[in-house]
C-alpha positions as CSV (number, residue, x, y, z in Angstrom):
1,M,14.4,28.5,-3.0
2,A,11.6,27.6,-5.8
3,K,12.9,23.1,-4.8
4,I,12.2,23.7,-0.7
5,G,8.8,25.1,-1.9
6,G,7.7,22.6,-3.9
7,L,9.5,19.7,-1.5
8,L,7.3,21.2,1.5
9,M,4.0,21.2,-1.3
10,I,4.6,17.5,-1.5
11,G,4.8,16.8,1.8
12,I,1.6,18.5,2.6
13,L,-0.2,16.5,-0.2
14,F,1.0,13.3,1.4
15,Y,0.2,14.4,4.6
16,A,-3.8,15.5,3.6
17,V,-4.0,12.5,1.4
18,W,-3.2,10.6,4.4
19,I,-5.7,12.1,6.9
20,G,-7.8,11.9,4.4
21,V,-7.1,7.3,4.3
22,S,-7.5,7.7,7.8
23,Y,-10.6,9.2,7.6
24,W,-11.5,6.4,5.5
25,V,-10.4,3.6,7.7
26,S,-12.3,4.9,10.5
27,Q,-15.8,5.4,9.1
28,D,-15.3,2.1,6.8
29,A,-14.8,0.2,10.1
30,K,-18.0,2.3,11.7
31,R,-20.3,1.0,8.8
32,R,-19.0,-2.8,9.2
33,G,-20.1,-2.2,12.5
34,S,-17.0,-2.0,14.6
35,R,-16.6,-0.6,17.9
36,H,-13.1,0.5,17.5
37,H,-13.5,2.7,14.7
38,L,-11.8,5.8,15.9
39,A,-8.7,3.6,17.2
40,W,-8.8,2.1,13.5
41,G,-8.7,5.3,12.3
42,I,-6.1,6.9,14.7
43,G,-3.9,3.5,14.3
44,V,-3.3,3.8,10.3
45,F,-2.5,7.5,10.6
46,L,0.3,6.7,13.5
47,I,1.5,3.1,12.0
48,G,1.1,4.1,8.2
49,L,1.2,1.8,5.5
50,T,1.5,-1.3,7.9
51,G,-1.7,-0.4,9.6
52,L,-3.7,0.3,6.7
53,I,-2.8,-2.8,5.2
54,L,-3.7,-4.7,8.5
55,Y,-7.0,-3.1,8.3
56,L,-7.5,-4.0,4.8
57,V,-6.7,-7.9,6.1
58,V,-9.0,-7.6,8.9
59,R,-12.0,-5.7,7.5
60,G,-12.4,-8.7,5.2
61,D,-13.7,-10.4,8.1
62,M,-15.6,-8.0,9.8
63,N,-19.4,-8.3,8.9
64,Q,-22.1,-5.3,9.1
65,G,-23.7,-6.4,12.4
66,S,-20.4,-7.9,14.4
67,S,-18.7,-5.4,16.6
68,A,-16.3,-7.7,17.7
69,Y,-13.2,-5.5,15.9
């Protein structure tokens, strides 16, 4: 039973961190002027690591005043 409880705690911690990462992506995109900052946050949450890597690649092209992304 203790092993199951430990795995459950690791899973909960993983999802809590992933929610935090998704929130950070959304706020970062908003700060950079993206009109689609909520979509970025939700996309990273749903797609996972691939979405985060995609955001980090595209984010380099975002300017503070640009709203193309």
